[in-house]
N, C-alpha and C positions, 0 to 999 in steps of 0.2 A: 423469600428463599429463591423462588424462581427467577425473579429479576435478577438477583445476585449471579446466579448460574449462567443466565443468558448474557449477562455482561462480561463475565469471565469468558465464556466461549467466544463472544465478538472480539474481545481484546486479543485472545490467543491466537484467533484466526488471522487477524490483521498483522500480528507479530509474525507469525510463520510466513505469510505472503511477503512481507517486507524483507525478511532476512533471505527468503529464497530469491527474491528479485535481485537483491544486492549482490548475493553469491553468484547468480546467473550473470549479471553484467561484469563483475570482477573477473569471471572465467572467460567471458567473451572478449575483454580486453587484454587478458593475458595471452590469448591466441595470437595477437598481432604484435610481432617483436619489431617490426620496422615502423616507426612512428610517424613517417612522413608520407605514408600512402593515403590515397583517397578514402579507402576502405575504413582506415583507422578514424579518419576525421568523421567519415559518415556514422560510425558507431558512437563516437563521443556525442554527436548531436542526437542521435536515438536515445543514448543513455541519459542525456539531460532531459529530453521530451519525455522519456518514460518515467523517470523520477517525479517530474512535475505533475505527470498524469496520474500516478499512484497516489501522490501526497494529496492532490485536489480531490480525487475519487474517495480517498479515506475520509477527509474532511467533510464532504458532502453526505457520504454514507452515514457517519457518525451523527451529524446533524439530524438527518432524517430519522435514524434509529432512536436518538435520545429524545426528540420532539414526540415521536410515536409513544415511546415509553412514558413521557411525562403525561401525554393525552390519556393514556390507559390508567395511570395511577389516579388521574383526576376523575375519571369515570368510575373507578372502583371505590372512591371515597364517596 
């Protein structure tokens, strides 16, 4: 029961974080109408780096979380 709830909370948290990040980047890109500026190119680079960082962070955190959960369930048995 508790592990199901904690899995749900973690999944919801990451869903909310990813949706907010994507909306933020879309709004940031929408601010720049002239696509040839250095500012726009810098923001595209930041967007790509940010998305890669978010994906890697989620993968690492989920790995740690589920390994800890697995370890916990082994201890309980």
